[in-house]
N, C-alpha and C positions, 0 to 999 in steps of 0.2 A: 585639492580634492574635487571629485565630481559632485553631482547633486547629492547632498547627504546632510542629514540632520543628526548630529551626535548628541545622545541624551545621557546625562550622568546616570550611573548605576543606581543611585539612591532614588532618582525619579522613576526609573523603570520599576523598582520594587513596588511603588505605589500603584502601578497599573494592575496589580492583582485584585485590588478592591474594585476595579472597574470591570471585572468579569473575565479577565485573562489569567491563565495559569502561567506564572513566570517560571521558566525552566532554563537552566544553563548548564553546560558541561564543558570541561576542558579535555580535548583530545590528547592522548598520550604523545602523539607525534608533534603536538604543538607546544608541549611543555617547555621545550628548549628555546622557543621563539620569544624573546623578551625585548623590551625597548621599542616596541611598535608604537604607533600613534595613540592607540587605545590606552596602553599602559602609561604612557607619558602624561596624558591628559586626565587619566582616571575615567575616560569615557569609552563606551563600547557601541558597536553598531546595533541599533534596536531592530531585531528581526522578528517578524510575525510569521509563523508557519500554520497552515490550515489544519493539518492533522499529523499523526505520528510519523508516517514515512517521510514527510517533508521536514518535520522537526528533527528527525534523526540526521538527515543530510545536513541541515543547517548547523546542528551542534557539532557533528564530527568534522565538518569542513571549516566552520567558523572558529571552533576551539575557544580560546580565551579572549578572542577579539569581538565576540558577539554576545548579546543577551537575547535569548530566544524565548518567545512566548508562543503558546499554541492555542488556537481557537477551540480545539476539541479536547475537553478534559478526559483523562483516563477513565475508561469504562463507558463512555458515551459512544453509541453507534454513529460513526461519522456521516453516513448517508442521510440520516434524519436530522442533522444538526440545524437548529434554528438560532440565529444570533439575536441577542438583546440589543436595544438601541445604543447603550453605552459601549457594548462590546464592538459593535459595528463602527462606532465613532472612533474607537481606539485605533482602528486600522489606519486612519488618516495621520496618526502620530508616528507611524513606523518609518524607519529608514529604508527597510527592505522587506518585501513580502514574498514568500514562497508558497505556492499552492498548486493543486492539480485540478485543472478544469474538467468538469464532467462527473466528479464524485459528489460534490456538495453544492447543489444549486443556490442555496441561500448564501453561501460563502462567495460563490462566483459573482453574484449580484452585488454584494457588499464591497468586494474588492474593486469591481469596476467603478462603483460610486466613489470609492476612496481616492482614486486617481493618483496613487503614489508612483513617482517616476521609476523607482527600482522595484518593479513588480515582475516576478518570473513565474510563468506557467510551466511546470515540469513536463506537461504533455507536449510542449513545443520543442523539447530537447531530445526526443526520440521519436520513433515511428509507431503510431497507434495502429491496431488491427481490429477487425470486426469479429467478435465472438458471440455465440448464442449460448444455448444450454449445454452444448457439447463441442469439444474440439478434438479432432482426430479423424473420425469418419461418421457418416450419417447412418443411424440405425433405423430410421423411419421405414423404408421399404424392406429392409432386411428382416424385420420382425413382423411385417404384415399388419401393422396397426394402422387402420384407416384414419385414425385421429392424430397420429404422430406428426404428420406433416403440418397439420393445422396448429398443433401445440408448439412446434418449433417456430413456426411463423409468428405466432403470438409473442413468443419470447424474444424474437429478433426485433419485433416492433417495440417491445418494452425496452430492449437494449438501447434503442435510439434515444431514450430519455436519459440514459446514463452518460453518454459521451457524445462527441461530435460525430454526426452522421452515423450513429449506431456503433461507434467504436468502443472498445473495452478500455477503461482507464486504469486497470489494475496492474500497471507496468512494474511496480516495485517488487512483485513476486517473481520476476525473472531477474536474477542477479546480473545478467549481461545488460539488459535494458536499464536496470537501476544504476549500473556503473556509467552508462552513457549519460544518464540524467545527472549523476554526481559530477561528471566532468563539466557539464554545462552550468551547474550551480557554482562550481568553483570558479569558472571563468567570469560569471556574473558578479560574484562577490569581489573578485579582483577589480572589476570595473567600478563597483559601488564604493569600494574602500581600497584605493590603490596603495595607501601607506602600508597596508598589511598584505599586499598581494603575494609576497614570498611565502608567508605562513599559510595562506589559503591554498597555494599551489602545492606545498608540501603535504598538507593534510588531505587534499584531494588525491594525490598519488597514493598515500597510505590507505585511504578508504577503498580506492579502486583495486588495490592489491588484495585487500581482504575479500572483496566481492569476487575477484577472479579465483581466489582459493575456494570460496564457497561454490562457485560454478563448477569447478573441477570435482569437488566432493559430490555434487549432484550427478554429474556425468558418470562418474565411476560407480556411485552407489545404485543408480537406476539403470545401468547398462544391461544387466541380465536379470530379468524378473519373470515370475511365472505368469503374470498377467500385466497388461499395460493400461488397463482401465480402472479408474477410481471414481467413486460417487461422492459428491460433496453437497453441502447445503445450498450454496449459491455459487454462481459461475464466476468465481474470483481467480481461478487458477488456469485460465486459458493460455496465458503466456508461458507459464511454467510447464504446462502440458506440451505445448509445441516445442519448447526448447529441449525437452528431454525425451521426446518420442512417446509421450503418454496420451491417453484419451481421457478427458475430463467429462463426466456426466453430472449435471447438477439437478437437484430437486427443483429449485427455483431458477429464475433467470439471473441477470446481473444484479438485481435488487435482492438483498437478503430477506426482505419481508414479504415478497410476492408469494402467493399461494399456488402450489402446483395443482393441475387438474387431475381428475381420476385417470384420464388417458395417459398422462405423464407418469403417474405412479405405476400404472400397469406396464408401461414401457420399461421403466427402470427395473422392475422385478424380472422382466424377461432378459434384459441386458445383464443383470447380475448373475443369472443362471448360465447364460451362454458364455460370458467372458470370465467366469470363475472369480467374480468379485466377492471378497469376504468381509469387507468393512464399508460402512457408511460414515463419512466424516461430517462432523459438525464443528462449529466455531465458538469462541468464548464470548463474543459480544451480543449474540442473538440467541433466541430460544432453540433448544435442541429437540423440541417436541416432535417436529416433522421428521427429522432424521431418525429418531428413535422409533417412530411409527413405521417408517419404511423398512428399517432394519428388522423390526419385530415381525413384520409381514413376510419377510424373505429369509428369516433365520440368520441374519447377519450380525456381526459385531459393530460397535460404534467406537470412534476415536476422534481426537481433535486434530484438525488441520487448520492452522491459524492463518487467516489472511493478513495478520499483523496490521490491523487498522488502529490499534491502540495497545498499550502495554498496561496490564493490571496485575494484581496479585495472583490471578488465575493463569497468567501467561507462563508458558514453559520456557522461560528465559528472561533475562533482564533487558535485552535489547534486540534489535532486528536480526543480527547475525546469529545470536543464540537461539532465537525462536525459529529461524530458518533451519538451523541444524536439527532442532526438535521435529520440524516438519519433515525433513529428510528421513529421520529415523522412523517416523510414523508411516511414511510412504514405503520405505524399504520393507517394513514388517507387513503392511497390508498387501503389497504387490508380490510378496514372496521373493525378495532379492536374494540372489545366490552368491 
């Protein structure tokens, strides 16, 4: 085996008391794979995921050969996560860490300090892009708002705090990019646990196929719509917008908690009128107050467009694929899909 510390399942269960939520799942495609090193020894690869999109990949690809813990409990807004001392120390006991640099500064620092050899940054497995408050085209000059340019510049500056050199880390909301990451995660798990490489390869292929099917559904569902512009709480959907020919306009920047300026609100109201926007989207893990205020001021409806940063009882689906399908249905309705 490569550098690897296999931990008995019983010992892993004890890690819950140290602040980690232990979660494990067996992928249907992995059910037939028996007799691997993990099953023979009663041991599994101890995987720590930073938040739900990474947890989902680890569980789907790792299947029955991994025990996955997540640093971000369901219902916690991941951007604001602060790690306790024991929780951070637990990272050092992991065999494999999967995270996304640029989303959670506290996690980035703790992972660097942990120094676990098999540590994978999902951002390194695809190409990141720079997104601000809007993706598609610039409305600043178009609407004649002398403050619009300043507002966008401020949001771009804030975006730099979120990712490397101002890049947008929300790659999982593009099924194509998420599939690229899945392939990289699968390859890294094969390297970390070569005894079960065949199972990881099989599970990766199955997951990529599901993501490809999801991509096709988005392409077909959003190909012909009355408008291409949607307004959302924070700028999480830039990759999705670019992938499917839409324009995202966000109330806040890349941070869900940043407050919009009066100039930005004024600009959004103008955009909503010109682009025939009928819905303002909010999300499940942050307050919907600002979205409802903007909607009320412009006579618009509100609905949920979930950035899938965590799964809770409020989520419109039990996992990533189900919630993405709900997002597609919400977009089709809001954009007037034909």
